[in-house]
N, C-alpha and C positions, 0 to 999 in steps of 0.2 A: 199922796205925795211920795210915799215910799216906793210904790209901783212905778211912778214916773222916773225916779232916780235909778231904779233897777233897769228899766228899759233904756234909759239914756246911757248908763254904763255898759249895758250889754251890747249896745250897737256902736259905741264910740271907741272901745278898746279893741285893737287888733288881736285876734286869737290865733294861736298856732294850731294848724290842723293836726289831728291825731297821727296821721302818717308822718308829717314833718317832725312832730314831737318824738315819735318813736325813733326816727333816724338820728335826730339830735342826741337822744339818750344813748343810743348805740355808739355813736361817735365818741361821746364823753367816756363811756364805760371802757371802750377798747383803747382809747388814747391814754387815759389816766390810770388804766388798769384797776378800776374800782367797780364793785358790784352795786353798792348803794351810795347815793349822793343826792344833793339837793341843788337845784338851780335857783338862785336868788336874783330877782330882777334888780339891776342897778338903775336907780332913778337919776335922771339927768335933767337939771333945770333948763327951761326953754332958752334962757339967756346963754347958756353954755352950748346947748344943742344947735343954736343958730351959727355957732363958730365952727362946728364940725362939718366934715364933708359927707358923712353918712348919717342916716337917721338913727337916733338913739332914744327917741321918745316913746316907742312902743315896746313890744316884746323882742328886743334885739340884743341887749347886752345883759349878761348874767355872771354872777360870781358862782363858782363851783365849790361846794362845800361837802366834805366827807366827814361825817360826824361833827366834831367841833373844829376841824382843820380846813382852812382855806387852801385850795389846791390849784386854782387858776381862774381864768375867765373864758367865756364863750361868747362870740359875736355871731349872731344869726342874721344873714343878709340875703338879698335877692339881687341878681344882676341880669342884664339883657343878653340874650343870645340872638341868633339871626332873626327869628320871627316870634320868639317867646321870651320867657325869663327862666332862670334856674335858681335854686336855693342852695346856699353854701353856708358853711360854718368855718370860722377861724378860731382855733383853740389856743389860748395863751397860758404860758407858765406864769407864776406869781410875779416874776421880774419883767413881765410884758414882752417877752420874746415868744415868737410863734412856736408852739409845740407841734401843731398839725393844722392843715387846712384840708377841707373835704367838700366835694360837691355832693349835696344830699339828694336833690331831685333835679334831674335834667329832663326837659320836656321836648327835645327835638331828636330827629334821626341822625343829624350830622353834628360833629363837634364833640362827641362824647369822650374824645381822647383827653379832654381837660380833667376828667374824673380819675385819670390814672395817677396813682401815688408816685410813680416814677417822675411825672411832670410836676405834680404838686409839691414834692419834697424840696423844690427850689425855694419855697417860702420859709421853710423851717429855719429857725434861728434868727430871722429878721426881728428887729425890736421896734417898739413904738418910736416914731420919729424917723425911722429908716424910710428910704424911698425905693420902690421897685419899678422898673420900666420894661415893658414888653420889647423883646428883641435885643435888649442890652443886658439887664440883670437876669432876665427870665427868657428862656429859650422859646422860639416860635414853634408852632405846631402846624404842619401842613394839613389842610382840611378842617381846621378848627380855629382859623385866624380870628374871627369875630368873638367867639366865646373865650379864647385864650387871652385876647386883649382885654376883654371885659372882666375876666377873673383877675388878671394882673392889676387892672385899674381899681377893682373893688378892694383887693388886698392892700394896695397902696393907700387908698382912702381910709381904710380901717386903721392902718398903722398911724396915719396922720391924726385921725380922730382920737385914738388911744393916747397919743402924746398930749393932745389938748386936755383930755380928761386927767391925765397924770399931772400936768402942770397946774390944773385947777384943784388938785388934791381930792379928786373924786374917786380915784383908784388907789 
């Protein structure tokens, strides 16, 4: 019975790849200027998760803890590019404003410009409940239209979902 439970849990929970975990850790360390920290998974009930526009039921949302101090949140997501997907993180201050967003793994030859901090800094300071629109609040990028729209939509959905969690007193 114990072996069956182990096998079930081993295959049912999404695991973060070591490469993605390393990139996430580096993003947290450099953004929050910490050497040691802990990522604590934020559990979201299915009834709340169905109200959000992004998936929060797996290894997506974390509290960032430095020692005994809560320093922010990290949302790890995946968004479509032209033919594939890319992994990104949105790092939040405790007040749910964006501290930084970063493309962690981009899997295509075109559209890499969305990984530029010059472009991504447009999201800094946006708060849960704010809305961002490609071409209006966020500048377009020639040669990366699909990925730039996708990243903008992803951040918009994360902001909306964080507001739902905040209103539900989960954050």
